[in-house]
N, C-alpha and C positions, 0 to 999 in steps of 0.2 A: 239577667245575664241570658242571652239568648242559649238553649240547649246544644244547637250544633257547633260554636263556640265552645263549648265546655266539654264536649264530645272528642273535638277535631285536637284541642288543647291536651287532655289527658290520656288519646292513644299516641300522638305523634310529638308535639312540640314539648311538652311534661312529659314523658314519658316515667311510669315509676320507677321504672327497673335502670331505662338505658340511659335517661339523663339527671335523675334523681339520685341514683344508686342505692334505692332500697329494693329489698326483696332479694338481695344478691344472695345470699345463702341456696334457696330452692331453686333460683337461676341459674347456678353453678352444679348444685349438689344432684336435682333429678332433671337437667336437662340434658341426659346421655341419651334415651330414646324417646321419639315424638308422643308415642302412644303414654309413655308417664308423664308427659310434658303436659299432653292432654288433661289427661286425668287431675293432676294436680291446678291446672289452670282453673278447671272445675269446681274442684275445691275454695280456690282462693277467691273465685266470683263471687260463689254463694254465700262465704264467710266475710268477706270484703261489703257485701251489699246489705247483709240482713246486720252486719255489724254498724255500719255506719246510720243505718235506720233508727237502731235502737241507741248507739251514743249520740244520735243527734237529738230525741225524746230527752234522753238521760240528761244531756247538757242545758237543752230548752227549760225545761219543766220540773227540774230536779237541782242541777246544781249553779244554775243561775240565779233563778228565785232566792236559793236557801244560801246564798253568795256561797258556794264551797266550790265553787272551779278549780282552788285547788289541789283536787281531787282528783280530777278529769284523767289523769293518767290512770290512776289506780281503778276507777270504774272501768274505763275503756278496756283495759286487761281482763278484768272480770268476765265482761260479755263475749269478747275473743275467747277467753279460753272457755266458756261457755258453749260457744258456738263450732268451735271444733270438734268439743266433744259429741257434739250431737253429729258432725260429719264422719266422725271417725267412728261412730256405732251405725251410721246409715250404709258408710260404706263396705263395711266388716258383712252386713247381711246382703248388700243388692251385690256387691263386687269385688269378692275377697280377693281374685288377682289383681285388681290395682288396689286392694288393700293393702297388699304383701309387696307390690311394685314401688306405693312410696313409702312403704318404712318408715323409718325415723322421723320423715320429711312430714310426714302430716302434722302429729303432735306438735311439730316447730312451725305450722302456722300460727301457733299461739304467740312464740317471740319474733313472728314476721313482720319487721319494720315497714313492711311496705302495707298491710292492713291497719296496724295503727296509726302509720303516717298519713293516710287518706282518710279517715276519720278525724285526726285534727285539722287536716288541711280543709276539709269539709265547712268547720266551723272558723277557721281564722279567715276564710274568704265571703263569709258571714251568706254562705248559701240557706237557701230557704229548705225545706225538707224532699219535695221534688227535685231540685238541682245537686241536692245530697246525694239522692240515688242513682241520678243520670251520672254524676261525679265518680260515683264506687264504679257503678257498672264499666263505667267510659276506662276507668285507670286498670278494670280488671281486665275487659278487653286489649288495652295495651299492654299488661303484665304477661296474658296469655299470647297476644302475637308476638313478644319479645322470644318466648319462653317456648314457643314450638317453630319459630325461626331458627335460633339458637339449635335447639335439639335436630333439626333439619340438618342444620349444616354441621354440628359435630357427630351427625350418622354418617355424612357426604365424607368428612375428612377421616373415617374410620376405615374405609377404603381406599383411602388416598397413601401412597409410599412417602410419607413425609418423613426426615431424618430422625434419628432416634431420639435424639433430643429436642425434639419438637413435639413427639408424640404427647396425647395426653393431655394435661393440665395446660402447657405451654402454647401449643397450640389452640385451645378453649378462651385462652386467655389474649390470644392475639385475635382470635373469629370476636370476640365481644367486643373489644376495643373498637375494632373496623367497625362492627353493627352502630355502636353508640355514636361513633361519627357520623354513619348516615344517616341516623335518626337529630343529629344535630343541624344536618342540611334544615330541617323543617321549623329549628327557630327562626323566630320573626313572624313566623305566620300567622300567627294569632295574637 
């Protein structure tokens, strides 16, 4: 498959958050500010990319040859959990303010279904290693695009004079729905 098609498909056509509805927890929870959204997107980019590489290798060289593909989910979650621990330790040392801002959502990357979903999709689409890496990076970019757009819109909404019943979560859900519909316009592109 051509890399350009993989990239366009992952970022716009089948956006991991806005089309597949994976990774909704951090999408709603960390998108209050653009700065935390960018930090979370960077952490997800790292974990998603490395997890997809490692899980592709595990699937190809361990699970399939030994006929134990039924353990795929367990192996994949262990890989993701280990990577999240690495990211957590790195952020604690490199950027304590970002570490504090992400709070509980950083360890929740372990259970972020978007990371696991991308790793599983790379195998179900029969991608080779390079295609899997492109798929992971493009999905992480799509995740980041959705997060940062949504965070920017939420910051802007905080400045608006909305009716009391529409402030906070109700307005965020309406904006998320409109954003998802906008991305739906890309369907059929690839």
